[in-house]
C-alpha positions as CSV (number, residue, x, y, z in Angstrom):
1,X,-0.1,5.7,-17.8
2,X,3.9,6.5,-18.2
3,X,5.2,8.3,-15.9
4,X,4.6,11.8,-14.8
5,X,8.0,14.2,-13.1
6,X,6.8,17.1,-11.1
7,X,9.4,19.0,-8.8
8,X,8.3,21.3,-5.6
9,X,9.7,23.4,-3.7
10,X,10.4,24.8,-0.2
11,X,12.5,27.2,2.0
12,X,16.0,25.8,0.2
13,X,14.4,22.4,-0.3
14,X,14.1,20.8,-3.7
15,X,11.7,17.9,-4.6
16,X,11.8,15.4,-7.5
17,X,9.4,13.2,-8.4
18,X,8.7,10.3,-10.8
19,X,5.4,8.9,-10.4
20,X,3.9,5.9,-11.8
21,X,1.1,3.3,-11.6
22,X,2.0,0.9,-9.0
23,X,1.4,-0.7,-5.6
24,X,2.0,2.6,-3.0
25,X,5.2,1.8,-2.9
26,X,7.9,5.5,-1.8
27,X,11.3,5.3,-2.2
28,X,12.3,8.5,-1.1
29,X,16.4,9.3,-1.9
30,X,16.9,5.0,-2.4
31,X,15.0,4.8,1.4
32,X,11.8,4.0,2.4
33,X,10.0,7.0,3.2
34,X,9.3,5.9,6.4
35,X,13.2,5.2,7.3
36,X,13.7,9.1,5.7
37,X,10.7,10.8,7.7
38,X,11.0,9.5,11.0
39,X,8.0,11.1,12.5
40,X,4.5,10.7,12.6
41,X,3.7,14.4,11.0
42,X,6.4,14.6,8.5
43,X,5.0,10.5,7.0
44,X,1.7,12.3,7.4
45,X,2.8,15.3,5.2
46,X,4.1,12.9,2.6
47,X,0.6,11.0,2.7
48,X,-1.8,14.0,2.8
49,X,-2.7,14.8,-0.8
50,X,-3.4,10.5,-1.3
51,X,-6.0,11.0,1.7
52,X,-7.5,14.1,0.7
53,X,-8.0,12.4,-3.2
54,X,-8.3,8.9,-2.0
55,X,-5.5,7.7,-4.3
56,X,-3.7,5.8,-1.4
57,X,-2.2,2.7,-2.4
58,X,-2.0,3.2,-6.0
59,X,0.8,4.6,-7.5
60,X,4.3,4.1,-6.4
61,X,6.7,7.1,-6.0
62,X,10.7,7.5,-6.1
63,X,11.8,10.7,-5.1
64,X,15.1,12.5,-4.8
65,X,15.2,15.3,-2.6
66,X,17.8,18.0,-1.3
67,X,18.8,20.5,0.6
68,X,17.1,22.5,3.6
69,X,15.7,20.7,6.7
70,X,13.2,17.8,7.6
71,X,10.3,19.8,7.8
72,X,11.2,21.8,4.3
73,X,11.9,18.4,2.4
74,X,8.8,16.9,3.6
75,X,6.5,19.9,2.2
76,X,8.8,20.3,-0.9
77,X,7.9,16.5,-2.0
78,X,4.5,16.9,-0.8
79,X,3.7,20.1,-3.0
80,X,5.4,18.2,-5.9
81,X,2.9,14.9,-5.5
82,X,0.2,17.3,-5.5
83,X,1.1,18.7,-9.0
84,X,1.5,15.5,-10.2
85,X,-1.8,14.3,-9.5
86,X,-3.2,17.3,-10.7
87,X,-1.1,15.9,-14.0
88,X,-2.8,12.5,-13.9
89,X,-6.6,14.0,-12.8
90,X,-7.8,17.1,-13.2
91,X,-10.6,16.4,-10.3
92,X,-7.8,16.2,-7.9
93,X,-7.1,20.1,-8.1
94,X,-10.4,20.5,-6.2
95,X,-10.1,18.5,-3.1
96,X,-5.8,19.5,-3.2
97,X,-7.0,23.4,-3.7
98,X,-9.1,23.9,-0.8
99,X,-6.0,22.9,2.0
100,X,-3.7,24.8,0.2
101,X,-1.3,22.1,-0.8
102,X,-1.3,23.6,-4.1
103,X,0.5,26.7,-3.4
104,X,4.1,27.2,-3.5
105,X,5.1,28.8,0.2
106,X,7.3,31.8,-0.7
107,X,8.9,32.4,2.6
108,X,12.9,31.8,2.5
109,X,15.4,33.4,5.3
110,X,16.0,36.8,5.0
111,X,19.9,37.6,4.4
112,X,22.2,38.9,6.5
113,X,23.6,42.4,5.9
114,X,26.7,44.3,6.3
115,X,27.3,46.4,9.0
116,X,24.9,44.2,10.9
117,X,24.4,41.3,13.6
118,X,22.0,39.7,11.6
119,X,19.1,40.1,8.6
120,X,17.3,42.6,11.0
121,X,19.1,43.1,14.5
122,X,21.9,45.8,14.8
123,X,24.9,46.0,16.8
124,X,24.3,47.9,19.9
125,X,24.3,51.5,20.1
126,X,26.2,53.7,22.1
127,X,25.2,57.6,22.5
128,X,28.7,57.8,24.3
């Protein structure tokens, strides 16, 4: 198996991953993923596709992620990993699809409009 390249996005985060067979080493921006994502919930989001497909410890990941916050970055990486596992073996799709890991979350921050305080909030109205 050669290297599989996929992209995952969430909010303003973009994650590019390169998957190859190995011992389960995950590096994110040239750091270990436990150092880059220090909280257990973010680490679980990275591991989730492997846990659902029973493939933990069988692939090495090289991840470059930029933009957004830590939660958005973790979810972008999770989407990219799920897509890569489906490229490697189509049978993994049946495990990942019901959990919603193959769905790109389209929710983004709404832009601020001119003449308003924020995207939806208006300036205070004065009748007189």
